[in-house]
C-alpha positions in Angstrom: 9.5 82.3 -26.8 7.3 83.3 -30.2 8.2 83.0 -32.8 8.7 86.1 -35.3 8.5 86.9 -39.2 12.4 87.1 -39.9 12.1 90.6 -42.1 16.0 91.5 -43.8 17.5 93.8 -45.7 20.8 94.6 -47.0 21.7 97.2 -49.6 25.0 96.7 -52.1 26.3 100.3 -53.6 28.6 101.1 -56.2 29.6 102.8 -59.8 28.0 101.8 -62.6 30.7 99.6 -64.8 30.7 97.9 -61.1 27.8 94.8 -61.4 25.8 95.8 -58.6 22.7 94.9 -60.1 24.4 91.6 -60.6 25.7 91.2 -57.5 22.3 92.2 -56.0 20.5 89.6 -58.0 23.6 87.1 -56.8 22.5 88.0 -53.0 18.9 88.0 -54.2 19.7 84.5 -54.7 21.2 82.9 -52.0 19.1 84.4 -49.3 15.9 82.1 -51.6 18.5 79.0 -51.2 18.0 79.8 -47.1 14.3 79.5 -47.6 13.4 83.1 -47.2 11.4 84.9 -50.2 13.0 88.1 -51.7 12.7 91.2 -53.5 14.8 93.6 -54.8 15.1 97.1 -55.7 17.6 98.0 -58.4 18.4 102.2 -58.4 20.9 103.4 -61.1 20.9 106.9 -63.5 21.5 106.9 -66.8 25.3 106.5 -67.0 27.5 103.8 -68.6 29.9 104.6 -66.0 29.9 106.6 -62.9 27.9 107.9 -60.7 25.7 105.9 -58.1 24.3 102.4 -57.7 22.9 100.4 -56.2 20.1 97.5 -55.3 17.9 96.4 -51.3 17.2 93.2 -51.1 14.4 92.6 -49.0 14.1 88.9 -47.7 11.7 87.2 -45.4 9.4 84.4 -44.7 7.0 85.6 -47.1 6.5 87.6 -50.1 7.4 91.2 -50.0 7.2 94.2 -52.7 9.0 97.2 -51.0 11.5 98.2 -49.3 12.4 100.0 -45.8 14.2 102.8 -44.8 16.5 100.8 -42.9 18.8 97.8 -43.9 20.3 95.6 -42.0 23.8 94.8 -43.8 25.0 97.7 -45.5 27.6 96.9 -48.5 29.9 99.7 -50.0 31.9 99.7 -52.8 32.8 103.1 -53.2 32.5 106.6 -50.2 29.2 107.7 -52.5 27.4 104.7 -50.9 28.2 105.5 -47.2 27.1 108.9 -48.1 24.5 108.3 -50.0 22.6 106.1 -47.6 23.8 107.0 -44.5 19.9 107.5 -43.6 19.3 103.8 -43.7 22.4 102.8 -40.8 20.9 102.2 -37.4 22.6 101.5 -34.5 22.7 97.6 -35.0 23.3 98.0 -39.1 26.6 95.7 -40.3 28.5 98.1 -43.1 30.8 96.2 -44.7 33.6 98.1 -47.2 36.5 98.1 -49.6 39.0 99.2 -47.7 40.9 100.7 -50.1 38.5 103.3 -51.5 35.8 103.8 -48.8 36.3 105.0 -45.5 33.6 103.9 -42.5 32.7 102.5 -39.2 32.0 98.6 -39.6 33.9 96.1 -41.0 36.7 97.3 -44.6 37.9 94.2 -46.8 41.2 94.8 -48.7 38.8 93.7 -51.6 42.1 95.1 -54.2 44.6 92.7 -52.6 41.9 90.1 -52.3 41.3 90.0 -56.4 45.4 91.2 -57.0 46.7 88.0 -55.1 44.0 85.3 -56.2 44.6 86.9 -59.7 41.3 87.1 -60.4 39.1 89.6 -63.1 39.1 93.4 -61.4 35.1 92.9 -61.7 35.6 89.9 -58.8 35.7 92.8 -56.2 32.3 92.7 -55.4 32.7 88.7 -55.4 34.7 89.5 -52.4 32.1 91.6 -50.5 29.2 89.0 -51.0 31.6 86.7 -49.5 31.7 89.2 -46.7 27.7 89.7 -45.8 27.2 86.1 -46.5 29.6 85.3 -43.3 27.7 87.8 -41.7 24.5 86.8 -43.0 25.3 82.8 -41.1 24.8 81.8 -45.0 27.1 78.2 -45.2 29.8 78.1 -47.2 28.1 75.3 -49.5 25.3 77.8 -50.2 27.3 80.0 -51.2 29.2 77.9 -54.1 25.9 76.2 -54.6 24.3 79.2 -55.8 27.3 81.0 -57.5 27.7 77.8 -60.0 23.8 78.5 -60.7 24.1 82.3 -61.0 27.7 83.2 -62.1 28.7 80.6 -65.1 31.8 83.2 -66.2 35.0 83.0 -63.8 33.9 81.0 -61.6 36.5 79.5 -59.8 37.8 82.9 -59.6 34.9 84.3 -58.1 34.8 81.7 -55.7 38.0 82.2 -54.7 37.9 85.8 -54.0 34.2 85.5 -52.1 36.0 83.2 -50.3 39.0 85.5 -49.1 35.7 87.7 -48.2 34.1 85.5 -45.9 37.2 84.3 -44.1 38.4 88.4 -43.7 34.4 88.9 -42.0 33.4 87.9 -38.7 30.2 86.5 -38.0 27.4 88.2 -37.1 24.0 87.5 -36.1 22.8 86.0 -38.9 19.4 84.8 -40.4 17.3 81.8 -39.7 17.8 78.6 -42.2 13.8 77.9 -42.6 14.6 75.4 -44.6 11.9 75.3 -47.5 12.4 75.2 -51.0 14.0 78.3 -52.9 11.5 79.5 -55.1 12.6 80.6 -58.6 13.1 84.6 -58.4 12.2 86.4 -61.4 12.2 90.0 -62.8 8.9 91.7 -63.8 10.4 91.8 -67.1 10.7 88.2 -67.5 7.4 87.1 -66.2 6.6 89.0 -68.9 8.4 87.1 -71.8 7.5 84.1 -70.0 3.9 84.5 -70.2 4.0 85.6 -73.7 6.1 82.3 -74.6 3.3 80.4 -72.6 0.7 82.0 -75.1 2.1 81.0 -78.3 4.7 84.7 -79.4 5.9 83.9 -82.6 7.6 86.8 -82.7 9.2 89.7 -80.4 10.0 93.5 -82.2 11.3 95.9 -80.0 13.5 99.1 -79.8 15.6 99.1 -76.6 14.0 101.7 -74.4 14.1 101.3 -70.1 12.4 99.8 -68.2 11.3 97.4 -70.9 14.5 96.7 -72.8 15.2 93.6 -70.5 12.6 92.2 -72.1 13.7 92.4 -75.2 17.4 91.3 -73.7 15.5 88.1 -72.5 13.6 86.3 -75.7 16.7 87.5 -78.2 19.0 84.8 -75.3 16.0 82.3 -75.3 14.8 82.7 -79.2 16.4 79.5 -80.3 15.2 77.2 -77.7 12.3 79.0 -78.6 11.8 78.7 -81.4 10.3 82.5 -82.1 11.7 85.5 -83.8 13.5 88.5 -82.3 14.1 92.1 -83.6 15.7 95.0 -83.2 14.2 97.7 -86.1 15.6 100.6 -86.3 13.0 102.8 -84.7 9.3 102.1 -82.7 7.8 103.0 -85.6 9.7 100.5 -87.6 8.8 98.0 -84.3 4.7 99.1 -84.6 4.7 98.7 -88.2 6.9 95.0 -88.4 4.2 93.7 -85.9 1.1 94.6 -87.9 2.2 92.7 -90.8 3.4 90.0 -88.9 0.3 90.1 -87.3 -1.3 89.9 -90.7 0.1 86.9 -92.1 -0.7 84.5 -88.9 1.9 85.1 -86.6 2.1 86.4 -82.5 3.4 89.1 -81.9 4.4 91.7 -79.4 6.2 94.8 -79.1 7.1 96.9 -76.1 8.3 100.1 -75.6 7.9 103.0 -72.5 5.6 106.4 -73.1 8.5 108.0 -75.8 8.8 105.1 -78.2 4.8 104.6 -78.1 4.6 108.0 -78.9 5.7 107.0 -82.4 3.8 103.7 -82.2 0.1 105.6 -81.8 -0.1 106.0 -85.9 0.4 102.2 -86.2 -1.7 101.2 -83.4 -4.9 102.7 -84.5 -4.0 101.3 -87.5 -4.4 98.1 -85.7 -7.9 99.4 -84.3 -8.8 99.8 -87.6 -7.8 96.6 -89.6 -8.7 94.6 -87.2 -5.3 93.3 -86.2 -4.1 92.0 -82.9 -0.9 93.3 -80.3 0.7 92.5 -77.5 1.7 96.1 -76.8 4.0 96.3 -73.4 4.1 99.7 -72.4 6.6 100.3 -69.8 6.4 103.7 -67.7 8.6 106.0 -66.5 8.3 110.1 -65.4 8.0 112.1 -67.9 6.5 113.7 -69.8 9.4 113.8 -72.8 12.4 111.9 -72.4 11.6 112.3 -68.6 14.0 110.3 -66.6 15.2 106.9 -68.1 15.7 105.3 -65.3 13.7 105.8 -63.1 9.1 104.6 -62.5 6.5 105.9 -62.6 2.3 105.6 -63.2 2.1 108.9 -65.5 1.2 107.1 -68.6 -2.7 105.1 -68.0 -4.8 107.8 -69.4 -2.6 107.6 -72.6 -3.0 103.8 -72.6 -6.8 104.4 -72.5 -7.1 107.0 -75.5 -3.4 106.4 -77.9 -5.0 107.0 -81.4 -7.1 108.6 -82.7 -11.0 107.5 -83.4 -12.7 105.0 -81.0 -11.9 101.6 -81.7 -11.4 98.6 -78.6 -8.2 98.3 -76.3 -8.2 95.7 -73.8 -5.4 97.2 -71.0 -4.4 95.8 -68.6 -2.1 96.6 -65.1 -0.2 93.5 -63.7 1.5 94.0 -59.7 3.3 91.0 -59.0 6.0 89.4 -60.7 2.9 86.0 -61.1 0.2 88.1 -62.7 2.5 89.5 -65.1 3.4 86.6 -66.6 -0.4 85.9 -66.2 -1.3 88.7 -68.4 1.3 88.9 -70.8 0.1 85.6 -71.8 -3.9 86.8 -71.1 -3.8 89.7 -73.5 -2.0 87.9 -76.0 -5.1 85.4 -76.1 -8.2 88.3 -75.7 -6.3 90.2 -78.8 -6.6 87.7 -81.0 -9.6 86.7 -80.2 -11.3 90.2 -80.9 -8.6 91.0 -83.3 -8.0 94.1 -81.6 -4.4 95.9 -80.3 -3.6 95.2 -76.0 -1.9 97.2 -73.7 0.2 95.7 -70.9 1.1 98.4 -68.5 4.4 98.2 -66.5 6.5 100.4 -64.9 10.3 99.6 -64.2 9.4 99.0 -60.4 7.7 95.7 -61.1 9.9 95.2 -64.8 13.5 95.9 -63.1 12.3 94.7 -59.4 13.5 90.9 -58.7 11.0 88.5 -56.8 10.4 84.8 -55.8 8.1 83.7 -58.1 5.4 81.4 -56.9 3.8 80.3 -60.4 1.1 81.8 -62.5 -2.1 80.5 -62.0 -3.6 78.8 -65.0 -5.8 80.9 -67.6 -8.9 80.2 -69.4 -8.9 78.8 -72.6 -9.7 81.2 -75.3 -8.8 80.5 -79.1 -8.5 82.8 -82.1 -12.4 82.7 -84.6 -10.8 81.0 -87.6 -12.4 80.5 -90.6 -13.8 77.3 -91.6 -14.8 75.9 -95.0 -13.8 77.7 -98.5 -15.3 79.7 -101.0 -15.7 83.9 -100.9 -14.2 84.6 -98.2 -14.0 88.8 -96.5 -11.6 89.6 -93.5 -14.5 91.6 -92.6 -18.3 89.5 -92.6 -19.8 89.8 -89.3 -19.7 87.1 -86.6 -21.0 86.3 -83.6 -19.5 89.5 -81.2 -18.7 91.5 -83.8 -15.6 88.7 -84.5 -14.6 87.9 -88.2 -13.5 84.9 -89.2 -9.8 84.8 -89.4 -8.0 83.5 -92.2 -4.1 84.1 -93.7 -2.4 85.1 -96.7 -1.0 82.1 -98.5 -4.0 79.8 -98.3 -5.7 78.8 -102.0 -8.1 80.3 -103.4 -9.1 84.0 -101.2 -7.2 87.2 -101.3 -6.8 88.3 -97.2 -7.3 92.2 -97.3 -7.0 94.5 -94.9 -7.1 98.7 -94.6 -6.3 101.0 -92.5 -9.5 103.4 -94.2 -13.4 102.6 -93.8 -13.8 99.5 -95.8 -16.5 97.7 -96.5 -16.6 93.6 -95.3 -14.2 92.8 -98.0 -11.7 95.4 -97.1 -12.4 97.5 -99.6 -12.1 101.6 -98.9 -15.8 103.3 -98.6 -16.6 105.9 -98.2 -20.4 105.2 -98.2 -22.4 106.3 -94.3 -24.0 103.1 -93.9 -21.1 101.1 -93.8 -19.1 103.2 -91.7 -21.6 103.1 -89.5 -21.9 99.1 -89.7 -17.7 99.3 -89.0 -18.3 101.9 -86.3 -20.7 99.8 -84.7 -19.4 96.1 -85.1 -16.1 97.6 -83.9 -18.1 98.1 -80.6 -19.8 94.9 -80.0 -16.3 93.5 -80.3 -15.9 95.5 -77.3 -18.4 94.2 -75.1 -17.8 91.2 -76.6 -14.0 91.6 -75.2 -16.2 92.6 -71.6 -18.6 89.3 -71.2 -15.6 87.4 -71.7 -13.9 89.0 -69.4 -15.9 88.5 -66.6 -14.2 84.6 -66.4 -10.8 86.6 -65.9 -10.1 87.8 -62.3 -10.0 91.4 -63.8 -9.8 93.5 -59.5 -8.1 91.6 -57.1 -8.7 92.2 -53.2 -6.6 92.1 -50.2 -6.1 93.1 -46.5 -9.2 93.3 -44.6 -12.0 92.0 -46.7 -14.9 93.7 -44.9 -12.8 96.7 -43.6 -14.5 99.6 -43.9 -11.5 101.7 -45.5 -9.7 100.7 -48.5 -6.1 101.7 -50.1 -7.1 102.0 -54.2 -4.6 101.2 -56.0 -3.2 100.1 -59.7 0.1 97.8 -60.8 3.5 97.6 -58.9 1.8 99.4 -56.1 0.0 96.7 -55.0 2.2 94.9 -53.2 3.0 98.2 -50.6 0.1 99.2 -50.2 -1.4 94.7 -48.9 1.3 95.8 -47.0 0.6 98.5 -45.5 -3.2 97.6 -45.6 -1.7 94.5 -43.3 -0.6 96.4 -40.5 -3.3 99.1 -40.0 -6.3 96.8 -40.8 -7.6 98.1 -44.3 -8.8 96.4 -47.2 -7.2 96.7 -50.6 -9.0 97.4 -53.7 -7.2 97.3 -57.3 -8.7 96.8 -60.8 -5.8 94.9 -62.9 -8.0 95.2 -66.4 -8.8 99.0 -66.5 -10.1 98.5 -70.3 -12.9 97.7 -71.0 -13.6 98.6 -67.3 -14.9 95.8 -65.2 -17.8 98.0 -63.2 -19.4 94.5 -62.0 -16.3 93.0 -60.8 -15.4 96.5 -59.3 -18.5 97.5 -57.3 -18.5 93.7 -55.8 -15.1 94.4 -54.5 -15.8 97.8 -53.2 -18.9 96.6 -51.5 -18.7 97.8 -48.1 -16.5 100.6 -48.1 -17.2 103.7 -46.8 -13.4 105.7 -47.2 -11.7 105.3 -50.4 -7.7 106.0 -50.5 -6.5 106.5 -53.8 -2.5 105.4 -53.5 -0.2 106.2 -57.3 2.5 107.3 -57.9 1.9 110.4 -60.6 0.7 113.7 -59.6 -3.0 114.0 -61.3 -4.6 110.7 -59.2 -5.0 108.7 -62.7 -6.9 105.9 -61.7 -9.1 108.3 -59.8 -9.9 110.3 -63.1 -11.1 107.1 -64.7 -13.4 105.9 -61.4 -14.9 109.3 -61.9 -16.3 108.2 -65.5 -17.7 106.1 -63.5 -19.4 107.7 -60.4 -16.7 106.2 -58.1 -15.9 108.9 -55.5 -12.4 108.7 -54.1 -12.0 111.0 -50.6 -8.2 111.4 -50.6 -5.4 110.7 -52.5 -2.1 109.5 -51.1 0.6 110.6 -54.7 4.2 109.8 -55.1 6.0 111.5 -58.3 9.7 111.7 -57.9 10.5 108.3 -59.9 11.6 106.0 -56.9 9.2 103.7 -55.2 7.3 104.3 -51.5 9.2 102.4 -48.1 6.8 100.5 -46.4 6.9 103.6 -43.5 6.6 106.5 -45.7 3.6 105.3 -47.0 2.6 103.7 -44.0 2.9 107.3 -42.2 1.0 108.5 -45.9 -2.2 106.8 -45.0 -2.2 107.5 -41.3 -2.1 111.0 -41.7 -5.3 110.7 -43.4 -7.0 108.4 -41.4 
């Protein structure tokens, strides 16, 4: 009998306030404990209570990055979860529901009675339905106990009692195949960003919470004491950027996090960073716009904004990771690069990556890259020229010198000037830094290639769409070409990745084809464009059909 790869999906849905995100993450960890690689997409409206929240967890023997159009198990804590997701139910889907509030075909569990009889908190209803899921999925009870002990630190005994009731009341299903592999850690993309920054020496994180970047703030705040970092929630995004620039001036490695509307408020400070040559990492987590847009959904609409934000001309380094491993790697890499070249950088993420949950295989090591620091004694000019346009850094408080930064055009000492030759020389110095950064980036994986590397037809993508494109390319025998660094654009690496491609199909979660427009500046012609701009990610089968239509 030929071995077949497992590909198992489960959806859990209920009202906001019923702990759906936590329940989904527990299910993901249960499947991970069985040796499977997991991905979770979490969908929720911008409501504190009500509406319908749901999480879709997909588990397989290899890592996947998108959901499918049907699920193997549907767990419903409210009637709306049955109605909304009826299209994902097929003939062999196991439906488990709270029989006290839901009418459906399948296995009904009296969750309210379980909770009352076990004298447990109301929120443990979701533990009862998770217990039912574990029984139908064939997950051993010992695994349930071990995962709950790690994932649910509060009211553990109550959760386990209610889960056991659901487990015992559910008939056994066809189950999954426990493959015996060691479980990988499970992280969100935002956790990957947070830990990548810390690994690169983060000393301060300053952010006004704005979905979908907010959980970076929460993660770092919870670990602040352990990592010895400062985490600040200021009054608004303008304050966040200006506080970060003050900290960078004082010599502290800092980052800020926001979304599109917040970054709009930060752009004047972002320009100040460019002129004053202050290093700061901005995590720009995209969501549908313009304006406030759709706060809890995802998009790739801020690429051109990130590339041109702020007035005037100055270098910025922009990268868009496509996995949790890349989120960790590039968060740290941008910290190193910002400090080496004394310029702001932007890590472009989105809700699908930042709030998605993934098995984490570990980030590769980064090339060593240290800042250029002042050595010796004597007079000091903050903007004295050096190799690659990089001025040696010193910080306020050092004996015998003044460290003067300036948002106006300035000379080598930081003194305001309107003298034409000096203005031109400083502009050329900033341009030289951009060239030096582009040269340094040649040592980094700025362009990723996947799928059939010999295929003449390639899918072009960036950011979180990478996983879905790679899976579709594998099914259809296509190549995937994906620039990760978008400024300074890695022209040589990209040309090498495109070698032998005669048909290029761009896949983006926006309506304008922003990567396609960027590549037009470098003489690259895109043959077809596939866009998605409703805030939701691609289903695997949906993207496959769209690609087949154009090839």
